SEDO-108345 format. One record per residue (C-alpha): x, y, z. Coordinates in nm, 2 decimals, padded with zeros to 4 digits. Layout:
% SEDO-108345
X	Y	Z
...
This chain:
% SEDO-108345
23.25	23.16	14.17
23.26	23.54	14.16
23.02	23.78	14.29
22.87	23.89	13.96
22.59	23.86	13.68
22.62	23.61	13.40
22.47	23.64	13.05
22.22	23.40	13.12
22.12	23.58	13.47
22.06	23.92	13.27
21.81	23.74	13.02
21.60	23.57	13.24
21.55	23.87	13.43
21.51	24.08	13.12
21.21	23.81	13.03
21.13	23.82	13.39
21.07	24.21	13.35
20.88	24.15	12.99
20.63	23.93	13.14
20.59	24.11	13.46
20.49	24.45	13.29
20.23	24.22	13.07
20.11	24.12	13.37
20.06	24.45	13.54
19.91	24.61	13.19
19.67	24.30	13.21
19.62	24.26	13.61
19.25	24.22	13.58
19.23	23.98	13.32
19.45	23.75	13.43
19.32	23.53	13.70
19.63	23.46	13.86
19.84	23.79	13.81
19.91	23.85	14.17
20.03	23.49	14.20
20.26	23.53	13.88
20.43	23.84	13.97
20.49	23.68	14.30
20.70	23.40	14.14
20.87	23.66	13.96
20.99	23.82	14.24
21.11	23.52	14.45
21.27	23.43	14.13
21.47	23.73	14.04
21.56	23.79	14.44
21.70	23.38	14.42
21.89	23.48	14.10
22.05	23.80	14.27
22.08	23.61	14.59
22.28	23.35	14.42
22.52	23.56	14.21
22.59	23.80	14.48
22.66	23.50	14.78
23.01	23.48	14.90
22.98	23.12	15.10
23.31	22.97	15.18
23.46	22.72	14.90
23.41	22.38	15.02
23.13	22.45	15.24
22.77	22.30	15.21
22.61	22.62	15.13
22.90	22.66	14.84
22.81	22.34	14.66
22.38	22.44	14.70
22.46	22.79	14.52
22.72	22.64	14.26
22.44	22.38	14.15
22.15	22.62	14.18
22.39	22.89	13.99
22.47	22.71	13.66
22.15	22.47	13.66
21.88	22.74	13.74
21.81	22.84	13.42
21.69	22.52	13.29
21.46	22.51	13.57
21.31	22.84	13.55
21.25	22.81	13.18
21.01	22.52	13.29
20.82	22.79	13.52
20.82	23.06	13.24
20.64	22.76	12.94
20.39	22.68	13.24
20.31	23.08	13.31
20.24	23.10	12.92
19.95	22.87	12.99
19.80	23.15	13.16
19.90	23.44	13.01
19.82	23.38	12.62
19.45	23.32	12.68
19.45	23.63	12.93
19.59	23.84	12.69
19.56	23.73	12.33
19.22	23.68	12.19
19.35	23.59	11.81
19.42	23.24	11.69
19.66	23.12	11.43
19.60	22.79	11.38
19.36	22.81	11.05
19.63	23.06	10.88
19.89	22.81	10.95
19.68	22.52	10.84
19.60	22.71	10.53
19.99	22.80	10.46
20.03	22.40	10.46
19.77	22.33	10.23
19.89	22.63	10.01
20.20	22.47	09.96
20.16	22.10	09.99
19.79	22.06	09.84
19.74	21.86	10.11
19.73	21.90	10.53
20.03	21.71	10.61
19.92	21.54	10.92
19.60	21.37	10.71
19.84	21.30	10.43
20.07	21.13	10.66
19.78	20.84	10.74
19.93	20.68	10.42
20.20	20.57	10.62
20.05	20.51	10.95
20.17	20.19	11.12
20.17	20.12	11.49
20.50	20.04	11.53
20.63	20.35	11.38
20.39	20.54	11.59
20.53	20.37	11.91
20.89	20.46	11.77
20.82	20.84	11.71
20.64	20.89	12.03
20.93	20.77	12.24
21.16	20.99	12.00
20.94	21.31	12.08
20.89	21.20	12.46
21.31	21.19	12.53
21.30	21.54	12.38
21.41	21.71	12.73
21.66	21.45	12.84
21.79	21.45	12.48
21.83	21.81	12.50
21.96	21.83	12.85
22.25	21.54	12.78
22.51	21.77	12.61
22.53	22.05	12.88
22.52	21.78	13.12
22.82	21.57	13.01
23.00	21.88	12.95
22.94	21.98	13.31
23.01	21.63	13.42
23.37	21.68	13.23
23.41	22.00	13.42
23.41	22.27	13.11
23.25	22.50	13.31
23.30	22.77	13.05
23.14	22.56	12.78
22.82	22.44	13.03
22.77	22.84	13.11
22.75	22.91	12.73
22.49	22.63	12.66
22.29	22.69	12.92
22.26	23.05	12.82
22.18	22.94	12.45
21.94	22.66	12.56
21.77	22.93	12.78
21.75	23.17	12.53
21.61	22.92	12.29
21.32	22.84	12.52
21.23	23.21	12.58
21.24	23.33	12.24
21.01	23.04	12.14
20.75	23.16	12.42
20.77	23.51	12.30
20.69	23.34	11.94
20.40	23.13	12.14
20.23	23.48	12.25
20.31	23.66	11.92
20.14	23.37	11.70
19.94	23.17	11.98
19.82	22.81	11.81
19.79	22.46	11.98
19.82	22.25	11.66
19.67	22.05	11.40
19.57	21.73	11.67
19.28	21.98	11.78
19.20	22.19	11.45
19.25	21.91	11.19
19.12	21.63	11.43
18.79	21.63	11.22
18.97	21.56	10.89
19.19	21.30	11.01
19.03	20.94	10.92
19.18	20.74	11.23
19.33	20.80	11.54
19.69	20.72	11.59
19.76	20.40	11.77
20.08	20.24	11.92
20.21	19.89	12.06
20.29	19.96	12.43
20.31	20.27	12.59
20.21	20.51	12.34
19.88	20.58	12.53
20.07	20.66	12.83
20.33	20.86	12.64
20.10	21.08	12.48
19.86	21.12	12.80
20.14	21.25	12.99
20.26	21.54	12.72
19.86	21.57	12.61
19.88	21.68	13.02
20.17	21.90	12.99
20.09	22.07	12.69
19.68	22.03	12.65
19.61	22.43	12.79
19.92	22.58	12.58
19.90	22.76	12.23
20.28	22.64	12.20
20.29	22.57	11.83
20.47	22.86	11.64
20.74	22.83	11.65
20.85	22.46	11.71
21.00	22.45	12.01
21.09	22.09	11.96
21.24	22.15	11.62
21.42	22.47	11.75
21.58	22.29	12.08
21.69	22.01	11.88
21.84	22.19	11.64
22.03	22.38	11.92
22.13	22.06	12.09
22.26	21.92	11.77
22.44	22.23	11.71
22.65	22.22	12.08
22.69	21.82	12.07
22.95	21.90	11.79
23.21	22.01	12.11
23.17	21.63	12.25
23.26	21.44	11.95
23.18	21.37	11.60
23.03	21.05	11.65
22.78	21.22	11.87
22.70	21.51	11.63
22.58	21.23	11.41
22.37	21.06	11.65
22.17	21.41	11.69
22.15	21.49	11.34
21.98	21.16	11.29
21.75	21.25	11.63
21.68	21.56	11.48
21.51	21.44	11.17
21.35	21.17	11.36
21.23	21.46	11.60
21.12	21.70	11.31
20.91	21.41	11.12
20.76	21.33	11.47
20.59	21.65	11.55
20.38	21.61	11.19
20.33	21.27	11.23
20.20	21.26	11.55
20.00	21.58	11.46
20.18	21.81	11.73
20.27	22.08	11.48
20.24	22.22	11.15
20.52	22.23	10.88
20.53	22.61	10.93
20.57	22.56	11.29
20.91	22.37	11.17
21.05	22.62	10.94
21.01	22.86	11.22
21.18	22.66	11.44
21.46	22.61	11.21
21.46	22.97	11.14
21.49	23.03	11.48
21.76	22.79	11.55
21.99	22.94	11.27
21.93	23.29	11.41
22.00	23.22	11.76
22.35	23.01	11.66
22.47	23.30	11.45
22.38	23.57	11.71
22.40	23.44	12.05
22.80	23.40	12.08
22.76	23.80	12.03
22.51	23.87	12.27
22.71	23.64	12.51
23.01	23.82	12.50
22.82	24.17	12.50
22.65	24.02	12.84
22.94	23.87	13.04
23.14	24.13	13.20
23.47	23.93	13.09
23.37	23.90	12.74
23.37	23.52	12.71
23.34	23.39	12.39
23.26	23.04	12.40
23.03	22.96	12.10
23.22	23.09	11.81
């Protein structure tokens, strides 16, 4: 490890600065502003300390810092997601659920989540909820596999792209706050979703994690799954095909399970494609040695 900031460090520090500025501007309106600002200071300090620490190779401290430096972005973006639950209600009072639902209605002539009741079945519901719930493990499998193979340059680019994908989606949530059709269109649905075995437990867990979030636009599940699908090609053609099928399933699941409007899915795909195209150049610009992984 060399004592320098990596591209992902710079992106996360810039995001910290952006959200900290928002919390300072709306300090009185944000109930947890002092705690959130303190978290930014601590998080930035950890990043800088790990970047410029010079422990002796082979020591326990060296291994701890190495693991933290490589994996912390995927932990920190989860904390940033939780932050949005406090930030958005405090500073953004506009809600876009009706606009997104109306866009779906104008395009399709129906509300997709309501129309999909025609193909409802408990076994399909159970299967799609499993697919949706496995989003994070499926997303992390690709960088984990590359990490286990010791392909560190590729791993760092993957961590950069995934972190950038998450943070970009959070900015989208801030610009277009929406909670999803499971709330807005609940009155229009004719039946509740039911599975067979663990559907209720999986849905309850996700509802607990996402209930207070305005996290629909763009669809992070769609965006990040497309990014994982793209990155999986570096492992094997077979896995690339598996991720292609998984991506199709999760895109369908987001609407069938009433989490997203189809407008969210389109936005998620557009953001993912934009990042796939732009991220390699951004990575080279932010990397001190001009690493070109990702082309």
